[in-house]
C-alpha positions as CSV (number, residue, x, y, z in Angstrom):
1,M,-60.1,-10.5,62.0
2,G,-57.2,-12.7,60.9
3,K,-53.8,-12.1,59.5
4,F,-54.9,-12.0,55.9
5,T,-57.5,-9.3,56.7
6,I,-54.6,-7.2,58.0
7,V,-52.7,-7.9,54.9
8,S,-55.5,-7.0,52.6
9,W,-56.0,-3.7,54.6
10,L,-52.3,-2.8,54.5
11,Q,-52.3,-3.4,50.7
12,E,-55.3,-1.1,50.2
13,Q,-53.9,1.7,52.5
14,I,-50.2,1.7,52.1
15,E,-48.0,2.0,49.1
16,E,-44.1,2.0,48.5
17,S,-42.5,5.5,48.6
18,Y,-38.9,6.2,48.3
19,M,-39.1,9.5,50.4
20,G,-42.2,8.4,52.4
21,S,-42.5,7.3,56.0
22,V,-45.3,6.0,58.3
23,R,-45.3,6.2,62.1
24,G,-45.8,2.8,63.8
25,D,-48.2,4.1,66.4
26,E,-50.3,5.9,63.6
27,L,-50.3,2.7,61.6
28,W,-51.6,0.6,64.4
29,S,-54.1,3.2,65.4
30,K,-55.7,3.2,61.9
31,C,-55.6,-0.5,61.6
32,E,-57.3,-0.9,65.1
33,Q,-60.0,1.6,64.1
34,T,-60.8,-0.2,60.8
35,I,-60.6,-3.7,61.6
36,E,-60.7,-5.8,64.8
37,C,-57.3,-6.5,66.1
38,S,-56.0,-8.3,69.2
39,V,-52.9,-7.6,71.2
40,S,-51.1,-10.5,69.3
41,H,-51.8,-8.8,66.0
42,R,-50.0,-5.7,67.1
43,A,-47.0,-7.5,68.0
44,A,-46.9,-9.2,64.6
45,L,-47.9,-6.1,62.6
46,G,-44.3,-5.1,62.0
47,K,-43.4,-8.5,60.6
48,I,-46.4,-8.3,58.4
49,V,-45.4,-5.0,57.1
50,K,-41.9,-6.2,56.3
51,K,-43.2,-9.1,54.3
52,I,-45.5,-7.0,52.1
53,F,-42.8,-4.3,51.7
54,P,-39.4,-5.9,52.0
55,N,-37.5,-2.8,51.1
56,I,-38.6,-0.7,54.0
57,V,-36.2,0.5,56.8
58,V,-37.4,0.4,60.4
59,S,-35.9,3.0,62.7
60,G,-36.7,4.8,65.9
61,T,-37.2,8.6,66.3
62,R,-38.5,10.9,68.9
63,D,-41.8,12.6,68.7
64,K,-41.4,16.4,68.3
65,T,-44.3,17.1,70.5
66,T,-44.5,14.3,73.2
67,K,-40.7,13.6,73.0
68,K,-41.5,9.9,73.3
69,R,-39.7,7.2,71.3
70,I,-41.6,6.0,68.3
71,K,-41.1,3.4,65.6
72,M,-40.8,4.8,61.9
73,Y,-41.4,2.7,58.8
74,R,-39.4,4.5,56.0
75,G,-40.0,3.5,52.3
76,I,-43.8,3.4,52.5
77,A,-46.5,6.0,52.6
78,W,-50.3,6.4,52.9
79,K,-52.1,6.2,49.5
80,L,-53.5,9.6,48.5
81,S,-56.7,7.9,47.6
82,S,-57.0,6.7,51.2
83,P,-59.7,8.4,53.3
84,Q,-57.2,8.4,56.2
85,D,-54.8,10.4,54.1
86,S,-57.0,13.2,52.6
87,N,-58.8,16.1,54.0
88,V,-56.3,16.9,56.7
89,S,-56.8,20.2,58.4
90,L,-54.0,22.8,58.3
91,Q,-53.1,22.7,61.9
92,D,-52.9,18.8,61.9
93,L,-50.1,19.0,59.3
94,R,-47.6,20.0,62.3
95,Q,-47.5,16.3,63.4
96,Y,-46.5,15.1,59.9
97,I,-43.3,17.4,59.7
98,P,-40.5,14.9,58.9
99,D,-37.2,14.4,60.8
100,N,-35.2,16.5,58.4
101,A,-37.2,19.6,59.3
102,V,-37.5,21.8,62.3
103,I,-40.8,23.3,63.6
104,L,-40.5,27.1,63.9
105,P,-41.8,28.6,67.1
106,R,-43.9,31.1,65.3
107,C,-47.6,30.1,65.5
108,S,-50.3,31.2,63.1
109,S,-53.8,29.9,62.4
110,D,-53.5,30.4,58.6
111,C,-50.3,28.6,58.0
112,V,-47.8,26.0,59.2
113,E,-44.1,27.0,59.3
114,F,-41.1,24.8,59.5
115,A,-37.5,25.0,58.4
116,V,-35.2,22.6,56.5
117,L,-31.5,22.7,57.3
118,S,-29.1,23.6,54.5
119,E,-25.6,22.1,54.2
120,M,-23.8,25.4,55.1
121,T,-23.3,27.8,57.8
122,S,-22.6,31.6,57.4
123,N,-20.4,33.2,60.0
124,G,-21.2,30.4,62.4
125,N,-24.9,30.5,62.0
126,M,-26.9,27.7,60.3
127,V,-28.5,28.7,57.0
128,L,-32.2,27.7,57.2
129,K,-34.6,27.2,54.3
130,Q,-37.9,28.4,55.9
131,V,-41.2,27.0,54.5
132,A,-44.7,28.4,55.2
133,V,-47.7,26.0,54.0
134,Y,-51.0,27.7,53.6
135,R,-54.3,26.1,52.5
136,D,-53.9,26.7,48.8
137,H,-50.2,27.2,48.3
138,W,-46.7,27.3,50.0
139,E,-43.8,29.7,50.2
140,L,-40.1,29.5,50.6
141,K,-37.6,31.9,52.3
142,V,-33.9,31.8,52.5
143,R,-31.9,34.2,54.7
144,G,-35.2,36.1,55.1
145,K,-35.8,36.6,51.3
146,K,-38.8,35.2,49.7
147,I,-38.0,32.9,46.8
148,D,-39.9,33.3,43.5
149,L,-40.6,29.4,43.1
150,S,-41.7,29.9,39.5
151,T,-38.1,30.8,38.5
152,M,-37.2,27.4,39.8
153,D,-40.0,25.6,37.7
154,I,-41.7,24.8,41.0
155,D,-45.5,24.8,41.3
156,S,-46.4,26.2,44.8
157,R,-50.1,25.5,44.5
158,I,-51.7,23.0,46.8
159,C,-55.0,21.3,45.7
160,T,-55.7,19.1,48.7
161,L,-54.0,19.0,52.1
162,S,-52.9,15.5,53.0
163,K,-50.5,13.6,55.3
164,L,-47.9,13.7,52.5
165,T,-48.2,17.5,51.7
166,V,-45.5,18.5,54.2
167,P,-43.2,15.7,53.7
168,D,-43.3,16.0,50.0
169,I,-42.6,19.7,50.2
170,A,-39.8,19.0,52.8
171,S,-38.3,16.5,50.4
172,L,-38.3,19.0,47.5
173,V,-36.8,22.0,49.6
174,E,-34.1,19.7,50.8
175,R,-32.8,19.4,47.3
176,V,-32.9,23.1,46.6
177,K,-29.2,24.4,46.8
178,V,-28.4,27.7,48.6
179,C,-26.0,30.3,46.9
180,R,-22.6,30.1,48.6
181,G,-21.1,33.0,46.7
182,T,-17.7,33.4,44.9
183,V,-14.3,32.8,46.4
184,A,-13.0,36.1,47.9
185,E,-9.7,36.8,46.5
186,T,-7.2,39.6,47.6
187,I,-8.2,42.9,46.0
188,T,-5.4,45.3,46.1
189,R,-7.6,48.4,45.7
190,R,-11.1,48.9,47.3
191,D,-13.4,51.6,46.6
192,P,-15.7,52.3,49.8
193,K,-18.1,53.9,47.5
194,W,-18.8,50.8,45.4
195,Y,-17.5,47.4,46.9
196,P,-19.1,47.4,50.5
197,R,-22.4,48.8,49.0
198,K,-22.8,46.1,46.3
199,C,-21.1,43.1,47.9
200,F,-20.1,41.8,51.3
201,R,-18.0,39.0,52.7
202,E,-18.8,36.1,54.9
203,L,-17.3,32.9,56.2
204,I,-19.0,29.9,54.7
205,H,-18.5,26.3,56.1
206,I,-20.0,23.3,54.3
207,T,-21.4,20.5,56.4
208,G,-19.1,17.4,55.8
209,A,-16.1,19.4,54.9
210,E,-12.9,19.4,57.0
211,E,-13.7,20.2,60.5
212,G,-12.9,23.8,61.5
213,V,-12.2,25.0,57.9
214,S,-14.1,27.8,56.6
215,Q,-13.7,29.8,53.3
216,E,-14.2,33.5,52.9
217,M,-16.9,34.1,50.2
218,V,-18.3,37.1,48.5
219,R,-22.2,37.6,47.7
220,C,-23.9,40.6,46.4
221,L,-26.9,42.4,48.1
222,D,-29.2,41.2,45.3
223,C,-28.2,37.5,45.7
224,L,-31.0,35.2,44.6
225,Q,-30.3,33.0,47.6
226,V,-31.0,29.6,45.6
227,I,-29.5,28.1,42.6
228,H,-31.3,26.8,39.5
229,W,-31.6,23.2,39.1
230,N,-29.5,23.3,35.8
231,A,-26.8,25.5,37.3
232,I,-23.2,24.3,37.6
233,G,-21.5,25.2,40.8
234,G,-22.7,26.7,44.1
235,V,-23.3,30.3,43.0
236,C,-26.6,32.0,41.7
237,R,-26.6,33.9,38.5
238,T,-26.6,37.3,40.1
239,C,-23.5,36.7,42.3
240,Q,-21.7,35.1,39.2
241,K,-22.2,38.4,37.4
242,R,-21.5,41.0,40.0
243,C,-19.1,39.3,42.6
244,R,-16.5,37.9,40.4
245,P,-13.2,39.0,41.7
246,Y,-11.9,40.1,38.3
247,H,-15.2,42.0,37.7
248,I,-14.9,43.8,41.0
249,E,-11.3,44.6,40.5
250,T,-11.9,45.9,36.9
251,K,-14.8,48.1,38.3
252,L,-12.5,49.5,41.0
253,W,-9.9,50.4,38.4
254,E,-12.5,52.0,36.3
255,E,-13.7,54.2,39.0
256,S,-10.3,55.3,40.3
């Protein structure tokens, strides 16, 4: 088959996607299975893709399983209506975990687990947003606490597993902000019966901030862990109400 057959096939199977990405080896494998391609076509495949989708970014990455260097086309994705993209098994989703996520070592036959890095560390430990993908829904945990996604106006149901299921979830979770707590100010009087039981302090460092600079923050034990889309600042509603310095100090004075 000639060049124009490859172009037609690419236009039928691939579409532009701002957050999408397609592996170079996977693209060639699907192309080779569908139409007759010679070695010369494989060498020219990248040029053809660039002409059809001029806004893509080509980069190299390392396969999480084989550790081999592979080519990635960012800015395109398989069409959902494509037969190559639908009816993917649950375990096959592992190979579509994007670069901004980490595969968790825990293995289970009924779910696929991965984690998305947050922008902060707590007491020197990276805060992870852990995701578990099941056949009909997915779940999110932050600092070990399960997040009620309905309060974030997120529909966690999954209708059909596809190659875009995990990348789309990872892209959404990446935009979810984690509660940092309120700034810990000096409190002259502490009541051991109230303050340590309700709130705790931790050193928070934000990625991209000045190197070596951490800030002491206060969060409550009932912290929601995540911040609603409409919230202003980096503190959840519960910590705003219970961990404000003037509220704590007032409470201490009332109990003294």
